[in-house]
N, C-alpha and C positions, 0 to 999 in steps of 0.2 A: 142374233142379229139386234140392232138397235138404231134408233133414229131420233132426230130431235127437229121440232120446228123452230127456225130461226128469226121470223119474222110474223107480224100480225098480217091478217088478211087485209086486204084494200090496197092503198097505194103505198107499196114498199119501199118505194123511190125516195121518201122523206122520212123513213124511219131507220135508226142505226140497227146493223144487222151484227150483233154480238150474241153469239150462242152461249156465253157464260154468265150472263147477268139478269136471267129471268127467271121466274118461280118454278118453272118445270124442269125437271132433270131428262136424262133419256129415257125413252120408250123402249123398254127391253122385250124380247122375246126369245123362245127358244123351241127347238124341234129337230126334225131329222127326217131322211127321205131315202129311197133307193132308187136305182135304175136297172131294169132288166133288157138287155138286148135280145130281141127274139131273131133279128137276123140283122143284115148290115144296115138296112134303112128303116127299121121298125123297132122303137124303144118305148117300153112302158115306164113312166116316172111316177111315182108315189111320193108325195111329201106331206107331213102333217106339222102344224105349228101352234103353238098356245103363247097367248100374252102373258107376261109376268104380273101385270096389273088388270085386275078386272075393269077398271076405266077404258082400258085399251081395247076391249073386246075378249072374247072366249077363246076359240080356236078355229082352226082351219084344215080341212083336208083337201089336197090337190092333186088330181090325177091328169097326167097328159099322155096322149098315145099319138105315136107317129114318129117322123123324125125330128128330133129335137136340136135347135142351134145352141 
């Protein structure tokens, strides 16, 4: 996964929105997950992700129970 902030905080209406001319690059992360269907309407989802750069955070474990959209 990757993301990029393309505008300053504040009034973005008066700022140019060019994602290629700022000092920061893409904020990368990686991870994985799995889904287990216990029956037709109950699914257990487990996802784990890690930031590539320590400035973006450490890691996250996400567990979802129930019917997932």
